[in-house]
C-alpha positions as CSV (number, residue, x, y, z in Angstrom):
1,M,0.0,-0.1,-0.3
2,S,1.1,3.2,-1.0
3,N,-0.2,6.8,-0.7
4,K,-1.2,9.3,-3.5
5,R,2.3,10.8,-4.0
6,H,4.2,7.1,-3.2
7,T,6.2,9.2,-0.3
8,V,5.6,5.6,2.0
9,F,4.6,2.1,1.4
10,Y,3.1,0.0,3.5
11,T,3.4,-3.9,3.7
12,G,1.1,-6.4,5.2
13,V,-0.2,-9.7,5.0
14,T,-3.7,-10.6,5.0
15,N,-5.9,-13.6,3.9
16,D,-8.3,-11.5,2.4
17,L,-6.8,-9.0,-0.1
18,V,-10.2,-7.1,-1.3
19,R,-11.3,-6.7,2.3
20,R,-8.4,-5.4,4.0
21,V,-7.7,-3.1,1.0
22,Y,-11.1,-1.9,1.4
23,E,-10.7,-1.9,5.4
24,H,-7.2,0.4,4.7
25,K,-9.1,2.6,1.7
26,E,-12.3,3.5,4.1
27,K,-9.7,4.3,7.4
28,L,-11.4,1.5,9.6
29,T,-8.5,0.5,11.1
30,E,-6.0,2.3,13.3
31,G,-2.1,2.6,12.1
32,F,0.0,3.7,9.6
33,T,-2.5,3.4,6.8
34,K,-4.7,5.4,8.2
35,K,-2.1,7.5,10.0
36,Y,0.2,8.4,6.1
37,N,-3.0,8.0,4.0
38,A,-1.5,4.7,2.1
39,N,-4.4,3.9,0.6
40,H,-3.2,2.6,-2.9
41,L,-2.9,-0.8,-3.7
42,V,0.3,-0.7,-5.9
43,Y,1.5,-4.4,-5.7
44,F,0.8,-7.8,-4.2
45,E,1.9,-11.6,-4.4
46,Q,0.1,-14.4,-3.5
47,F,0.2,-17.5,-1.4
48,S,-1.7,-20.7,-0.7
49,D,1.1,-21.3,2.3
50,P,0.1,-18.7,4.9
51,E,3.7,-19.7,6.4
52,E,5.4,-18.8,3.3
53,A,2.9,-15.6,2.8
54,I,4.4,-14.0,6.3
55,F,8.1,-15.3,5.3
56,R,7.9,-12.7,2.3
57,E,5.9,-10.0,4.3
58,K,10.0,-10.1,6.5
59,Q,11.5,-9.9,3.7
60,L,9.5,-7.2,1.8
61,K,9.8,-4.9,5.2
62,D,13.5,-5.5,5.4
63,Y,14.1,-3.8,1.8
64,R,15.0,-0.5,1.6
65,R,12.5,2.1,-0.5
66,S,15.1,2.0,-3.6
67,K,14.6,-2.1,-3.9
68,K,10.9,-1.6,-2.5
69,M,10.7,0.7,-5.7
70,A,12.5,-1.7,-8.1
71,L,10.0,-4.5,-7.5
72,I,6.5,-2.6,-7.6
73,M,8.0,-0.8,-11.0
74,K,8.5,-4.2,-12.4
75,L,4.7,-5.3,-12.3
76,N,3.1,-1.8,-11.6
77,P,5.1,1.1,-13.9
78,G,2.7,3.5,-13.5
79,L,2.1,3.2,-9.8
80,K,-1.8,2.7,-10.3
81,D,-4.0,1.7,-8.2
82,L,-4.7,-2.3,-8.2
83,F,-7.8,-2.4,-5.9
84,Y,-10.3,-2.1,-8.7
85,E,-8.5,-5.1,-11.0
86,I,-8.9,-7.3,-8.2
87,C,-12.3,-6.8,-7.3
């Protein structure tokens, strides 16, 4: 998740991506995404094994901003909000 100007990135894990992004967009939960208006889905990965997803989340959280941006740009070079494509 990112904000409108793409100055912040939030990484999380969920078992229901559409529901979770909706919660971020509507600011239904307190925390980082609400505080920094990170309500644009710019990148996601899917896993069938929750443990793999958690492992990957930890990897991504350790990435420097430049590495996160490079990863995002491979999938989504326009940094568009992917939420409407997954609905």
